N, C-alpha and C positions, 0 to 999 in steps of 0.2 A: 541349095537346100533340099531336104528329103521331102518327098511326095506325103501327101496325108493318106493314112492307111484305111481301108475299108475291109472288114472280115465278114463274110458271108458265112453263118453257121446253120448246120442241118444234121440230120441222121445219115445223111447220104441217099440216093435213090429218091430224092424229094425237090428236084430242080436245081441243083447246084449247078450243073453244066448249062442248063438254060438260063441261070441267072448270069454266069460267065459270059454268055453269048450276048444277052440281051444288054448288060450293063457295058460289057467290052466294045461295044457299037459306039460308045461317046468316045469323042475325040480327046476329052480330058481326063479320061479314066485309062488306065493299063490294067487290064483285069486279067487274072489267072484262075484256073481250076486245079486244085490240089498241087499247089506249088511244092516241088520237090517232096513228092507224096510220101515215099517209104521212109526217108530220114526223119520226116516230121511225124509220121505215125508212130514211129518206134519211141520217139522220145515223149510224145503226148500221152500215148497208152501207158508207158512206164511211169509217168508221172500219176496218172488216174489209180494205178494199181500199187502205188508207194515203192516202186523200183527205181524212181529217180526223184530228185528233190527240185526245188524251185531255181536254184543255181544252175542245173543242168539244162533247164528249160529256156532260161535266159542266155546261156552259152549258144544253144542252137539258134535261137531268135538273133543273136548277135552274128552268127555264121550265115544264116540262110537269108532272114527277111531284112535286116539293116542294111546289108549291101544293095539289095534290090530297091529297096525305097529310096537310098541315097543316090542311086546311079538313074532313076527313073526320070524321063524327060517330060513327063506330064504332072499336071497338079495332085492327081490322085492315083494311088496303086492299091489295087485289091486282089483278095485270094478268096475263092469260094470253096470251102474244104470243111468236110465234116471232122477231119482230123484236129483242126483248132478248137474243136467243142470242149476238148479236155483241158485246155490250157489257158481259159479265158481270164483268170487273175494275172498271170504273167504276161499275157498280150495288153491288158489294160495298163499294168505298170511299165511295160517296156515302151509302150507307144501312146503316151497321154493324149488324150482327145480323139483317139481312134473311134471309127464309128462300126458298130455291129448290127447286123440284122439277122435275126433268128427265122429261119424258113421251115415251116413243117408241112407235112403231108399225111394223110390218113395211114396209119401204120399198117393196116391190112395191105395196102398197095405196096409200101415200103418193104415189108417183109416178104411179100411174094416176089418181087423184084429181086431183092437181094439173092433169094433161094434159087429161083430159076434162070437169073441173068448172071450172077456173079458168085455162084455156089462153089466154083473150084478156088476162089480166093477169099471167102468168107466164113470163117467158122467150121471148116471141114474138120473132121474128126482128129485126123493126124496132126494138123497144125495147133489145134485147141489143146491137144494132149502135151504137145512139145512145150507150149508157154505154161501150161499148170504143172508139168514136171520140173522145168526150171525154177518156178516161184516156190514149189514146194521144197526143193533141194538143189539150190544153185552150185553147191560144191560138186556134186555128182552129175548134173545136167547141164550140158552147155546152153547157154543163151540162144535162142533161135536167131536165124539170119535176120536182116533188115529186108524182110521180103514182105509183102501186103499180105499174104495170106496166115501169116503168123500172129500178127499184132493187132488183135482185137480184144477189147476189155473183157475181164472176168472179175466177177464181184469176189471181194476180199472180206476177212474180218467179220464184223457184225452186220454185213448188209444182208437184209432178208432173203436174197437168193443164193447167198453165198454155199450153204450146205447143199442145196439141190442142183446147183449148176453142173456139176459132174455128170449127173444123170440126164440133162436135157439132150434132147436131140438137136440136130443142126437148126431146124426152123424155129425151136424154142430159143436157142442162142441168140438167133437173130432177132426175135420178139423181144428178148431182154434187152439188146442193143438198142433198139428204137426207144423202149421205155427210159432207160437210164440216160442215153445220151441226151434226150430232151429234159430229164431232170436235171442234169449237170448244166446245161445251157440256162436254164431258169434261174438256178441258183447262182451261177456266175453273173448274169447280167442284172440280177436283182440287186447287186451291190454297187452298181454303177448308176450315174445320174441317168435319169430318164431321157435326157437329150442325145445320150450316147447309143441307146439301143432301139430298134424297131422290130416288132412281130408281125408275120405275115403267113397266110396259108397259101400253099402253091395252087390249091384249087380256086382261091379267089383270084389270084394274078391271072388264071386262065380263063375267069369267068367276068371279071369287073374291072374295067378300065380305071375306075378310082382307087383300086387297090394299087395299080402301078402308078399312079400321080401321087399317090401317098408314100410310096417307097422312093420315087425321085425326089420328092420335096424333102424327105428325111435326108437323103443323101446329097441334097443341094445341087441337084442336077436339072437342067432344063425339061420342061415336060416335051414329050414325043408321042404323037399319035400312033406311029408306026411300031412301037414296043408291044401293042396289044397283039399285033399278028406274031409276032417273035414267040409269045407263050402259048400260041395255039398248036405248035408242032412239038411233040417230045423230042428231046434232045439225048445225046449219050446213049443211044438205044443200040445194043449189040445183037439183040434179039427182039425183032419187031412182034412181040406176041404178049398178050394179056393172059395171066393165069389166075383166076379167083381161087381163094383158100378153099380146100377140102373141108368138109364137116368136122374132121379132126383137128385141123389147123385152126379153123374158127374156134373152137373150144379152147385150144391152146393158147391162142392169141388172147382171147377174152379173159383168160385167168391171169395173164400176165400184163395186158396192156388195157383193160377195161377202165382202169381209174384216168389212165394218162389220156385215153380216146375221148372221156368225158371233159377232161381239162382243156383240151384243144378244141372241143365243139363238135365232136365226130360221133357223141354218143346217140344211138339210135337211128343212125343213118344206114342205108344199104351199102354195100361194097359196090362201088361204081366200075364200069368197063372203061378201058382206055382203048380208042381207036386209032390204029396205025395207018 
């Protein structure tokens, strides 16, 4: 019998690795972080941008996720991956009864972390241009390789940022990503029954044991006092440094992300510092 799936959705740089380590400490849950990342990312971003259809997503899920669930020796199997955020409808159709957790973090910290810690693999100028050229003229421009740096969403058609995106610098592209991925997650989860999805802020998991209790209750996992300590230590940190936004970046971020910051409860708050 296949394991029951759990999908942790986020923008990335928002505690997804921390969630994998904390939840993966349960004996009944086989937990992954960005399972088969590059293959999933290419299909998921292609779906968002209209380059792939729902059948393509289901084929990928059959190839990558279905065997993992079928061969899991534990009752629960999970993946904590921002890549899945673009294909929520297909995940829900393919795996009825799957549970989804939407984890968010202050977008200023997300954007800064992407830029300063993963800037070489996230919206760099060359890779962004290669994907844009392929979308604009696929007959004369080859599709980018299935490499992480190339496959980041770019707005298309009537999207409010479609016309301006080409003039964005790398930081603005990252800020766009934080806003858009959370918009897509909200839209995808709103179509599902309330019992299938749970919302939590990373800051609350790190500050309030009751937020961890609500999460484990939702996932039907037994409560554990030791989980709170796991959320006190940053994970997946290749550069243990905290870089606040510059005044220019703060202005850019507010222009793109102000409304989403308010929606997520961060409006009017100061940018906090992370101690490593």
